C-alpha positions as CSV (number, residue, x, y, z in Angstrom):
1,X,119.5,84.0,110.9
2,X,118.6,87.3,112.5
3,X,115.1,88.7,112.3
4,X,113.7,92.1,111.6
5,X,110.0,92.3,112.2
6,X,107.8,95.1,110.8
7,X,104.3,95.6,112.2
8,X,102.0,97.4,109.8
9,X,102.1,97.6,106.0
10,X,100.8,101.0,105.4
11,X,102.9,103.9,104.1
12,X,105.6,103.8,106.8
13,X,105.9,100.1,107.1
14,X,106.1,99.5,103.3
15,X,108.7,102.2,102.9
16,X,110.9,100.6,105.6
17,X,110.5,97.1,104.2
18,X,111.9,98.3,100.9
19,X,114.7,100.3,102.5
20,X,115.8,97.6,104.9
21,X,115.7,94.8,102.3
22,X,118.3,96.8,100.3
23,X,120.4,97.4,103.4
24,X,120.4,93.9,105.0
25,X,121.9,90.8,103.5
26,X,119.4,88.1,102.6
27,X,121.9,85.5,103.8
28,X,122.0,87.0,107.3
29,X,118.6,88.7,107.8
30,X,115.1,87.5,107.6
31,X,112.6,90.4,107.2
32,X,108.9,89.8,107.9
33,X,106.0,92.4,107.6
34,X,102.6,91.8,109.3
35,X,99.3,93.4,108.5
36,X,95.7,92.3,108.8
37,X,94.6,94.0,105.5
38,X,95.6,93.2,101.9
39,X,94.5,96.5,100.4
40,X,96.6,99.7,100.4
41,X,94.8,103.0,100.4
42,X,96.2,106.3,99.2
43,X,94.6,108.2,102.1
44,X,95.3,111.7,100.8
45,X,92.9,110.8,98.0
46,X,89.9,110.3,100.3
47,X,89.5,114.1,100.5
48,X,88.8,114.3,96.8
49,X,86.1,111.6,96.7
50,X,83.2,113.5,98.3
51,X,83.5,116.1,95.6
52,X,83.6,113.7,92.7
53,X,87.2,114.3,91.8
54,X,88.4,110.8,92.6
55,X,86.6,107.5,92.8
56,X,87.3,104.5,95.1
57,X,89.4,102.9,92.3
58,X,91.7,105.9,92.2
59,X,92.9,105.3,95.8
60,X,93.3,101.5,96.2
61,X,95.9,99.0,95.1
62,X,97.0,95.6,96.5
63,X,99.6,95.9,99.2
64,X,101.5,93.0,97.6
65,X,102.3,95.3,94.7
66,X,104.8,97.2,96.9
67,X,106.6,94.6,98.9
68,X,110.1,93.8,97.7
69,X,111.3,90.4,96.8
70,X,112.8,88.6,99.8
71,X,110.3,89.9,102.5
72,X,108.0,87.5,104.2
73,X,104.4,88.7,104.4
74,X,101.9,87.6,107.0
75,X,98.3,88.8,106.9
76,X,97.0,88.6,110.4
77,X,95.7,90.6,113.4
78,X,98.3,91.2,116.1
79,X,97.4,90.3,119.7
80,X,100.3,92.0,121.5
81,X,104.0,92.7,121.6
82,X,105.8,90.9,124.4
83,X,108.8,93.2,124.4
84,X,110.6,91.6,127.4
85,X,110.8,88.4,125.4
86,X,111.4,89.9,121.9
87,X,108.2,88.3,120.7
88,X,105.0,89.3,118.9
89,X,101.8,87.2,119.5
90,X,99.4,87.1,116.5
91,X,95.7,86.8,116.8
92,X,95.8,83.0,115.9
93,X,98.3,82.2,118.6
94,X,101.4,82.2,116.4
95,X,104.5,83.7,118.1
96,X,107.0,85.6,116.0
97,X,110.5,86.3,117.4
98,X,112.6,89.3,116.5
99,X,116.0,90.8,117.0
100,X,114.7,94.2,116.0
101,X,111.1,95.4,115.8
102,X,109.6,98.3,113.7
103,X,106.2,99.5,114.8
104,X,104.3,101.1,111.9
105,X,100.7,100.3,112.9
106,X,99.4,103.8,112.1
107,X,96.3,105.4,113.5
108,X,92.6,104.7,113.1
109,X,89.4,106.8,113.5
110,X,87.4,106.0,116.7
111,X,84.0,107.7,116.3
112,X,82.7,105.7,119.3
113,X,84.9,107.9,121.5
114,X,82.4,110.9,121.1
115,X,79.0,110.3,122.6
116,X,76.3,110.2,119.9
117,X,78.7,110.6,116.9
118,X,78.2,107.1,115.6
119,X,74.5,107.2,116.3
120,X,71.3,106.9,114.2
121,X,72.5,109.6,111.8
122,X,75.9,108.0,111.1
123,X,76.3,107.9,107.3
124,X,72.9,109.5,106.9
125,X,73.5,113.1,107.9
126,X,76.8,112.6,109.8
127,X,80.0,111.5,107.9
128,X,83.7,111.3,108.1
129,X,86.0,111.4,105.1
130,X,89.0,109.7,106.8
131,X,87.8,106.3,105.8
132,X,87.0,105.0,102.3
133,X,83.4,104.1,103.5
134,X,82.8,107.6,104.9
135,X,84.2,109.4,101.8
136,X,82.1,107.3,99.4
137,X,78.9,107.7,101.5
138,X,79.5,111.5,101.6
139,X,80.0,111.6,97.9
140,X,76.6,109.9,97.4
141,X,75.0,112.3,99.9
142,X,76.2,115.4,98.2
143,X,74.8,114.3,94.9
144,X,71.3,115.1,96.1
145,X,71.8,117.4,99.1
146,X,69.7,120.6,98.8
147,X,71.8,122.7,101.2
148,X,71.6,123.9,104.8
149,X,74.1,124.1,107.6
150,X,77.3,122.2,106.7
151,X,79.5,121.8,109.9
152,X,83.0,120.5,109.8
153,X,84.2,119.4,113.3
154,X,87.5,118.2,114.6
155,X,86.8,116.0,117.7
156,X,90.2,115.8,119.3
157,X,94.0,116.2,118.8
158,X,96.1,114.7,117.3
159,X,94.6,113.5,114.0
160,X,95.9,112.5,110.6
161,X,96.8,115.2,108.1
162,X,96.0,118.3,110.2
163,X,95.3,120.4,107.1
164,X,92.7,118.0,105.6
165,X,89.6,119.4,107.3
166,X,90.6,122.9,106.1
167,X,91.0,121.6,102.6
168,X,87.6,120.0,102.9
169,X,86.1,123.4,103.8
170,X,87.8,125.1,100.9
171,X,86.7,122.3,98.5
172,X,83.1,122.5,99.8
173,X,83.1,126.3,99.1
174,X,84.2,125.7,95.5
175,X,82.0,122.7,95.0
176,X,78.7,124.3,96.0
177,X,79.7,127.6,94.2
178,X,80.2,125.7,91.0
179,X,76.9,123.9,91.5
180,X,75.2,127.3,91.8
181,X,74.0,126.7,95.4
182,X,76.7,128.3,97.6
183,X,74.0,130.8,98.9
184,X,72.1,127.8,100.2
185,X,75.0,126.3,102.1
186,X,76.4,127.8,105.3
187,X,79.8,126.4,106.1
188,X,81.1,126.4,109.7
189,X,84.6,125.1,110.7
190,X,84.6,124.0,114.4
191,X,87.9,123.2,116.0
192,X,89.4,122.6,119.4
193,X,92.4,124.8,118.3
194,X,92.4,128.6,119.1
195,X,92.6,129.2,115.3
196,X,92.7,127.6,111.9
197,X,96.0,125.8,112.5
198,X,98.7,125.2,115.1
199,X,101.4,127.6,113.8
200,X,100.9,131.4,114.0
201,X,101.9,132.4,110.4
202,X,100.0,129.5,108.8
203,X,97.0,130.2,111.2
204,X,96.8,133.8,110.0
205,X,97.0,132.9,106.3
206,X,94.5,130.0,106.6
207,X,92.2,132.0,108.8
208,X,92.1,134.8,106.3
209,X,91.3,132.3,103.5
210,X,88.3,131.0,105.6
211,X,87.1,134.6,106.0
212,X,87.5,135.4,102.3
213,X,85.4,132.3,101.4
214,X,82.7,133.2,104.0
215,X,83.4,130.1,106.1
216,X,82.7,130.7,109.7
217,X,85.2,129.4,112.3
218,X,84.4,128.5,115.8
219,X,87.6,127.9,117.8
220,X,88.2,126.4,121.2
221,X,85.4,123.9,120.8
222,X,85.9,120.7,122.7
223,X,83.1,118.4,121.7
224,X,81.2,116.6,124.4
225,X,78.4,115.0,122.4
226,X,76.4,114.8,119.2
227,X,72.7,115.2,119.7
228,X,71.1,113.2,116.9
229,X,67.5,114.2,117.7
230,X,68.1,117.9,117.6
231,X,71.0,117.7,115.1
232,X,73.5,119.7,117.1
233,X,77.0,119.3,118.5
234,X,77.7,120.4,122.1
235,X,81.0,121.2,123.8
236,X,81.9,120.9,127.4
237,X,81.3,124.6,128.0
238,X,77.8,124.3,126.7
239,X,78.3,125.9,123.3
240,X,75.9,124.4,120.7
241,X,76.3,124.3,116.9
242,X,73.3,123.2,114.8
243,X,73.9,121.2,111.6
244,X,72.0,119.7,108.7
245,X,75.2,117.8,107.6
246,X,78.0,117.1,110.0
247,X,81.4,116.2,108.6
248,X,83.5,114.9,111.5
249,X,87.1,114.3,112.0
250,X,86.7,111.7,114.8
251,X,89.1,110.9,117.6
252,X,92.2,109.3,116.2
253,X,93.8,106.4,118.2
254,X,96.7,104.0,117.7
255,X,96.2,100.2,117.3
256,X,94.5,98.6,120.3
257,X,97.3,96.1,120.6
258,X,99.6,98.9,121.7
259,X,97.5,99.2,124.9
260,X,97.6,95.4,125.4
261,X,101.4,95.6,125.0
262,X,101.8,98.4,127.5
263,X,103.9,100.5,125.1
264,X,101.7,103.6,124.6
265,X,99.8,106.6,125.9
266,X,96.1,106.9,126.6
267,X,95.4,107.1,122.9
268,X,97.6,104.1,122.1
269,X,100.3,106.0,120.4
270,X,103.7,104.5,121.2
271,X,106.1,106.3,123.5
272,X,108.9,107.3,121.1
273,X,112.1,109.4,121.3
274,X,111.3,112.3,118.9
275,X,114.9,112.5,117.7
276,X,116.1,108.9,117.4
277,X,112.6,107.3,116.7
278,X,113.6,104.6,119.2
279,X,110.9,103.3,121.6
280,X,111.6,104.9,124.9
281,X,111.8,101.7,127.0
282,X,113.3,99.2,124.5
283,X,116.5,99.7,122.6
284,X,115.6,97.2,119.9
285,X,112.2,98.6,119.1
286,X,111.8,101.6,116.7
287,X,108.6,103.5,115.7
288,X,107.7,105.3,112.5
289,X,104.7,107.1,111.1
290,X,101.3,107.7,112.8
291,X,101.9,105.0,115.4
292,X,104.3,107.2,117.4
293,X,103.6,109.9,119.9
294,X,106.2,112.3,118.6
295,X,105.0,116.0,118.5
296,X,104.7,116.5,114.7
297,X,102.0,116.0,112.1
298,X,100.6,112.6,111.5
299,X,101.2,112.8,107.7
300,X,102.8,110.9,104.9
301,X,105.5,113.5,104.5
302,X,106.6,113.0,108.1
303,X,106.8,109.2,107.6
304,X,108.9,109.8,104.4
305,X,111.4,112.2,106.1
306,X,111.5,110.0,109.2
307,X,112.2,106.9,107.2
308,X,115.7,108.2,106.2
309,X,116.5,108.9,109.8
310,X,115.2,105.5,111.0
311,X,117.1,103.7,108.3
312,X,120.4,105.2,109.5
313,X,119.7,104.7,113.2
314,X,118.5,101.1,112.7
315,X,121.7,100.3,110.9
316,X,123.7,102.0,113.7
317,X,121.9,99.8,116.3
318,X,122.4,96.6,114.3
319,X,126.1,97.4,113.9
320,X,126.5,98.3,117.5
321,X,127.2,102.0,116.9
322,X,125.7,105.0,118.7
323,X,122.6,106.3,116.9
324,X,123.9,109.2,114.8
325,X,120.8,110.5,113.0
326,X,118.3,113.0,114.5
327,X,114.8,113.6,113.2
328,X,113.9,117.3,113.3
329,X,110.1,116.8,112.9
330,X,110.2,117.9,109.3
331,X,106.8,118.0,107.7
332,X,105.4,119.6,104.5
333,X,101.8,119.7,103.3
334,X,100.2,120.8,100.1
335,X,96.9,122.4,101.0
336,X,94.1,122.5,98.4
337,X,92.3,125.9,98.5
338,X,89.7,125.2,95.8
339,X,89.2,126.5,92.2
340,X,92.4,124.6,91.0
341,X,94.7,126.3,93.4
342,X,96.6,125.4,96.5
343,X,99.2,126.5,99.0
344,X,102.2,124.8,100.7
345,X,103.7,124.8,104.2
346,X,107.1,123.4,105.3
347,X,108.0,123.2,109.0
348,X,109.6,121.2,111.8
349,X,109.7,120.9,115.6
350,X,111.4,124.3,116.0
351,X,110.5,126.4,112.9
352,X,107.0,127.4,111.9
353,X,105.9,127.6,108.3
354,X,107.6,130.5,106.5
355,X,107.1,132.2,103.1
356,X,109.5,131.4,100.3
357,X,110.1,128.8,97.5
358,X,110.3,125.0,97.6
359,X,112.2,122.8,97.1
360,X,114.8,124.8,95.3
361,X,115.8,128.3,96.7
362,X,114.6,131.0,94.4
363,X,113.3,128.6,91.8
364,X,110.6,126.7,93.5
365,X,108.6,125.8,91.5
366,X,106.3,125.7,94.6
367,X,105.5,128.8,96.6
368,X,105.4,128.5,100.4
369,X,102.4,130.3,102.1
370,X,101.2,131.3,98.6
371,X,98.0,130.4,96.8
372,X,99.0,129.2,93.3
373,X,97.9,126.9,90.6
374,X,101.4,125.2,90.6
375,X,100.9,124.1,94.2
376,X,97.6,122.5,93.2
377,X,99.4,120.5,90.5
378,X,102.0,119.5,93.1
379,X,99.3,117.9,95.2
380,X,97.9,116.1,92.2
381,X,101.3,115.0,91.1
382,X,102.0,113.5,94.5
383,X,99.7,110.6,93.9
384,X,101.9,109.3,91.1
385,X,105.0,109.9,93.3
386,X,103.4,108.1,96.2
387,X,102.6,104.9,94.2
388,X,105.8,104.8,92.1
389,X,108.6,106.3,94.3
390,X,107.6,106.8,97.9
391,X,106.2,103.4,98.8
392,X,109.1,101.6,97.1
393,X,111.6,103.4,99.3
394,X,113.3,105.3,96.4
395,X,115.2,108.5,96.9
396,X,113.5,111.9,96.5
397,X,115.3,115.2,95.8
398,X,114.2,116.6,99.1
399,X,116.3,116.6,102.3
400,X,114.9,114.8,105.3
401,X,116.1,117.7,107.4
402,X,114.2,120.9,106.8
403,X,116.2,123.5,104.9
404,X,116.1,127.2,105.6
405,X,117.5,128.1,102.1
406,X,114.7,129.8,100.1
407,X,112.7,130.8,103.1
408,X,112.0,134.3,104.2
409,X,112.3,135.1,107.9
């Protein structure tokens, strides 16, 4: 009996468990998935919680609901991957052997990486919204907050869902306007990037939206410390930004066991071929989702598009054929802009976001780089798609490779 071992039962790992169980004979292949947690979180929903649009119950389900029949599940921490022996050591000393390994251990927030971030004001006047605990704490805080300097800061690149901090700023503008206290809240968006986003066209559009909504942007800010006593953030160049409420996107890092295994970079993201999704030093190890160091967004859409490529290449490897599929870095993101509207971007390694229609040329129904009510509904609809289609590895009517049809150069 040959063994496929999947590490991580988040979005990417669960999708691959479903896909590969359909591909591989149960008589010949044993599939095992390992994760230390039993609860699955719909992470895009965290953004909605601070503004009272979702509750905790809207974004959680048991992971066991999404595993296919015929997959072994082990709930355990992972000590390390022993790649030269085709083994994985679990926290309790159990050794798992594999013929092929999929690493899908994701990324985690590491607020301790910034001096003072997780200090005495943590979850009092300083919050994140990338964890369920932070999002819920911030929701409670906003219920009674009287206003002041609201600062949204991105600590370091890369981080999950690059548009989420912008969405938070847009939501905050609408939220405090609707509560009749926008004039009491100054919103400042502080980023290490030279602009609102990484791609020129999207940066201009999103930067214009920030300006229209009277949200100040401070670019090129590389945070050095958070001063809890004086309530200010300081960058390495000496620039200081005062806050009454700080909403942080902390440093994101891969699983600590990646460092113990010697397979990743200094942020514990696994060295991965950006086209084949094969680990760069081991032919029988593949990587998907946020765990990899490929140069594209750490987002659910990337994991979805990459899963189709990985499925094909893993079957090629198992059958002794050259790897035929190439991942182009395809990502698309619905961006909430507040007041029941949103925009949409679609891009890959080589092509920046362009205007046009998606997913059907000329028909849409979604508009690229346009602020529309339909795009907002697309974002809301995605939660149902996520639970019922995406996680279960079902086919979607969207190509894994980015299409130029319908886009305007």
